C-alpha positions as CSV (number, residue, x, y, z in Angstrom):
1,X,-6.1,3.4,-17.5
2,X,-7.5,6.8,-17.4
3,X,-10.3,8.2,-14.9
4,X,-12.7,10.8,-15.6
5,X,-11.8,13.9,-13.1
6,X,-15.0,12.8,-11.1
7,X,-14.5,9.6,-11.1
8,X,-11.8,8.3,-7.9
9,X,-9.3,5.3,-9.4
10,X,-10.4,4.1,-5.8
11,X,-13.3,4.1,-3.9
12,X,-14.7,2.7,-0.8
13,X,-18.3,2.5,0.1
14,X,-20.2,1.3,3.3
15,X,-17.5,-1.6,3.5
16,X,-18.7,-3.9,6.4
17,X,-16.7,-7.2,7.2
18,X,-17.9,-9.8,10.0
19,X,-16.0,-13.0,11.5
20,X,-18.0,-14.6,13.9
21,X,-20.4,-11.5,14.5
22,X,-17.9,-9.7,15.3
23,X,-17.4,-6.5,12.7
24,X,-13.5,-6.1,11.5
25,X,-14.7,-2.9,9.3
26,X,-17.9,-1.0,10.4
27,X,-19.2,1.4,7.2
28,X,-16.0,2.2,5.6
29,X,-15.7,5.1,3.2
30,X,-13.4,6.7,1.4
31,X,-11.7,8.0,-1.7
32,X,-8.7,7.8,-3.0
33,X,-7.5,10.1,-5.8
34,X,-4.7,9.9,-8.8
35,X,-1.1,11.3,-7.8
36,X,-1.8,10.0,-4.3
37,X,-0.3,8.8,-1.0
38,X,-2.8,7.8,0.9
39,X,-1.7,6.6,4.6
40,X,-3.4,4.2,6.9
41,X,-3.1,4.8,10.4
42,X,-4.6,2.7,13.0
43,X,-3.8,0.8,15.9
44,X,-3.1,-3.2,15.9
45,X,-6.2,-4.9,15.0
46,X,-8.0,-1.6,13.6
47,X,-8.6,-3.6,10.4
48,X,-5.8,-2.1,8.2
49,X,-5.0,-5.5,6.7
50,X,-8.8,-6.5,6.3
51,X,-9.4,-3.3,4.6
52,X,-6.0,-3.9,1.8
53,X,-7.9,-7.6,1.0
54,X,-11.3,-6.3,0.6
55,X,-9.6,-3.8,-1.7
56,X,-7.8,-7.1,-3.2
57,X,-10.7,-9.1,-3.7
58,X,-8.9,-11.8,-1.1
59,X,-11.4,-10.9,1.5
60,X,-15.1,-10.7,1.1
61,X,-17.9,-8.5,2.3
62,X,-20.7,-8.6,4.6
63,X,-22.0,-5.4,2.9
64,X,-20.9,-2.5,0.8
65,X,-18.1,-2.4,-1.8
66,X,-15.1,-1.5,-3.7
67,X,-15.2,0.4,-6.8
68,X,-11.9,0.5,-9.4
69,X,-12.2,3.5,-12.0
70,X,-15.9,3.5,-11.5
71,X,-16.2,-0.7,-12.1
72,X,-16.3,-3.3,-10.1
73,X,-13.3,-4.8,-8.5
74,X,-14.3,-8.5,-11.5
75,X,-14.2,-5.6,-14.2
76,X,-10.4,-4.2,-12.6
77,X,-8.1,-7.0,-12.5
78,X,-4.8,-6.3,-12.9
79,X,-5.2,-2.4,-11.9
80,X,-4.5,-3.1,-8.2
81,X,-1.3,-4.7,-6.7
82,X,-0.2,-6.2,-3.9
83,X,3.1,-5.6,-2.1
84,X,3.3,-7.5,1.2
85,X,5.1,-7.0,4.4
86,X,9.3,-7.8,4.2
87,X,8.0,-10.9,7.2
88,X,5.7,-12.8,4.9
89,X,7.9,-12.6,2.4
90,X,9.5,-16.8,2.0
91,X,12.8,-16.1,1.7
92,X,13.6,-19.4,1.2
93,X,12.0,-19.9,-2.2
94,X,14.5,-19.8,-4.6
95,X,13.6,-16.4,-7.2
96,X,15.9,-14.1,-7.9
97,X,14.7,-10.5,-8.4
98,X,14.3,-10.8,-12.3
99,X,11.2,-13.6,-11.5
100,X,9.6,-11.8,-9.0
101,X,9.1,-9.2,-11.5
102,X,8.2,-11.5,-14.5
103,X,5.6,-12.4,-12.3
104,X,3.8,-9.3,-12.8
105,X,3.9,-10.4,-16.3
106,X,1.0,-13.8,-16.1
107,X,-2.1,-12.2,-16.6
108,X,-0.9,-10.6,-19.8
109,X,1.6,-13.9,-21.1
110,X,-0.4,-16.7,-19.2
111,X,1.4,-19.4,-17.0
112,X,1.7,-21.9,-20.1
113,X,3.2,-19.0,-22.6
114,X,6.7,-18.6,-22.9
115,X,7.0,-14.6,-21.9
116,X,7.6,-12.4,-25.1
117,X,9.6,-9.8,-26.4
118,X,7.6,-6.8,-24.2
119,X,7.0,-9.1,-20.8
120,X,11.3,-8.9,-20.9
121,X,10.9,-5.4,-21.9
122,X,7.9,-4.6,-19.0
123,X,10.1,-5.8,-16.4
124,X,13.1,-4.8,-17.3
125,X,11.6,-0.8,-17.1
126,X,10.2,-2.3,-13.8
127,X,13.6,-3.4,-12.4
128,X,15.9,-0.4,-13.7
129,X,13.1,2.0,-12.6
130,X,13.3,0.9,-8.5
131,X,16.4,0.4,-9.2
132,X,17.0,-2.8,-9.1
133,X,18.0,-4.1,-12.9
134,X,21.3,-4.7,-11.5
135,X,20.9,-6.9,-8.4
136,X,18.1,-8.7,-10.7
137,X,19.7,-12.4,-10.9
138,X,20.1,-12.5,-6.6
139,X,17.8,-14.5,-5.1
140,X,15.3,-12.9,-2.8
141,X,17.1,-14.2,0.4
142,X,20.2,-12.5,-1.1
143,X,18.6,-8.4,-0.6
144,X,17.9,-6.9,2.2
145,X,14.1,-5.9,3.6
146,X,13.9,-2.8,1.2
147,X,15.4,-4.0,-1.8
148,X,12.9,-6.8,-1.8
149,X,10.6,-4.4,-1.0
150,X,11.6,-2.8,-4.3
151,X,11.5,-6.0,-6.1
152,X,7.7,-6.2,-5.1
153,X,6.9,-2.8,-6.8
154,X,8.7,-3.9,-9.4
155,X,5.9,-6.7,-10.1
156,X,3.5,-4.4,-9.7
157,X,4.9,-2.2,-12.5
158,X,5.2,-5.0,-14.4
159,X,1.9,-5.8,-13.6
160,X,0.5,-2.5,-14.8
161,X,-1.1,-1.5,-12.0
162,X,-1.6,2.1,-11.3
163,X,-3.3,1.5,-7.5
164,X,-0.9,-0.1,-5.7
165,X,-1.1,-1.4,-1.6
166,X,1.8,-1.4,0.7
167,X,1.2,-3.3,4.1
168,X,3.5,-2.2,7.0
169,X,5.8,-1.8,3.7
170,X,8.7,-0.2,6.9
171,X,8.6,-2.7,8.9
172,X,11.8,-4.3,9.6
173,X,12.9,-2.8,6.6
174,X,16.4,-0.4,7.8
175,X,15.5,3.6,7.7
176,X,18.5,3.9,4.0
177,X,16.0,1.3,2.6
178,X,13.2,3.0,4.0
179,X,14.3,6.6,2.1
180,X,14.9,5.0,-0.9
181,X,11.4,2.8,-0.7
182,X,10.0,6.1,-0.2
183,X,11.6,7.8,-3.6
184,X,10.5,5.6,-5.2
185,X,6.4,5.4,-4.2
186,X,6.6,9.2,-4.7
187,X,8.0,9.3,-7.7
188,X,4.8,7.0,-8.6
189,X,3.4,9.3,-6.8
190,X,4.4,11.8,-8.9
191,X,3.1,10.0,-12.0
192,X,-0.5,9.5,-11.1
193,X,-0.3,6.3,-9.0
194,X,-2.4,6.1,-6.2
195,X,-0.8,4.4,-3.7
196,X,-2.0,3.4,0.2
197,X,0.5,1.8,2.4
198,X,-0.2,1.4,6.8
199,X,2.3,1.7,8.8
200,X,2.7,1.9,12.7
201,X,4.9,4.9,12.5
202,X,2.3,7.6,12.4
203,X,5.4,10.0,12.0
204,X,6.1,9.2,9.0
205,X,2.6,8.8,7.6
206,X,2.4,12.4,8.3
207,X,5.5,13.8,6.5
208,X,5.1,11.6,3.3
209,X,1.5,11.4,2.5
210,X,-0.6,13.4,0.8
211,X,-4.1,12.2,2.7
212,X,-4.3,9.8,5.9
213,X,-7.4,7.3,6.5
214,X,-7.5,7.3,10.3
215,X,-8.7,4.1,11.1
216,X,-10.0,1.8,13.6
217,X,-12.5,-0.4,12.6
218,X,-14.7,2.7,11.2
219,X,-13.0,5.6,10.3
220,X,-12.3,8.0,12.6
221,X,-11.1,10.6,10.0
222,X,-9.8,10.8,6.7
223,X,-7.5,14.4,5.0
224,X,-5.0,15.9,4.9
225,X,-2.1,15.0,7.5
226,X,-2.3,18.2,9.2
227,X,-5.8,18.5,9.1
228,X,-6.9,15.1,10.9
229,X,-4.1,13.8,12.9
230,X,-5.0,15.9,16.2
231,X,-5.5,15.4,19.3
232,X,-8.8,13.8,19.0
233,X,-8.4,11.5,16.8
234,X,-5.3,10.3,17.8
235,X,-7.4,9.5,21.1
236,X,-10.1,7.6,19.0
237,X,-7.3,5.4,17.8
238,X,-4.8,4.7,20.4
239,X,-6.3,5.9,23.7
240,X,-4.6,8.7,25.8
241,X,-1.3,6.7,25.7
242,X,-0.7,6.8,22.2
243,X,0.8,8.4,19.6
244,X,0.9,12.1,20.0
245,X,-0.9,14.9,17.1
246,X,0.5,16.0,14.4
247,X,2.2,19.6,15.3
248,X,3.3,21.1,11.4
249,X,6.8,19.8,11.1
250,X,6.5,16.7,13.7
251,X,4.3,15.2,15.6
252,X,5.0,15.9,19.5
253,X,5.9,12.7,21.9
254,X,9.8,11.7,20.2
255,X,11.4,11.4,17.8
256,X,8.8,8.5,16.0
257,X,5.4,10.3,17.2
258,X,5.2,7.8,20.1
259,X,5.2,8.5,24.3
260,X,7.8,5.8,26.0
């Protein structure tokens, strides 16, 4: 889907979500442009997963709205795809990588129609794109965490989505697999897709993301990592003993940006 330059692919306008009178998200607003990887950083309980649920229409809002290419979520079905956490994938379900990629074609083919040539071609192209075609017959439980994540990215590509949400995509994934997945995401960004990804690893976000949304119930800051990952924002997010500010080539305070 082509978006006029003045309309961002993804926009949140004053999003608030309450549970039992407690605000989980408080007037959250931001824009995510095309060809952009936006990292969502914040402590546990900051509302990161809730925000992703709102964007995918799984969580109703108390107030505010999300616009996809300037349209409501109801008008933009299929444009946004969610890539689940490694830990949330039920590896006991006996499906292979090909089956998962083909799930992305359900919206096009329907639940009760046999996939056509175009559907199979889209799934094949998607698996090739993420480097998982050779493992298409492997069951999900036979794959590593990073390989599973790439298969779910393939499902998103087969769906035709141009906005991808990855919630803690690198949790439980080894370093080599993180690198392989990140290479795929950078290629997708360069193709013009919009990618939002949350992570506890602030250093990872600082190095790979074009923008960072710093979230702790409300937006503490949003912008390029070098500008927003400063001492004041880190204090708002993590307190005095949390992540250190970004200093160009890395974060102070250790390899992962945290004081131990």
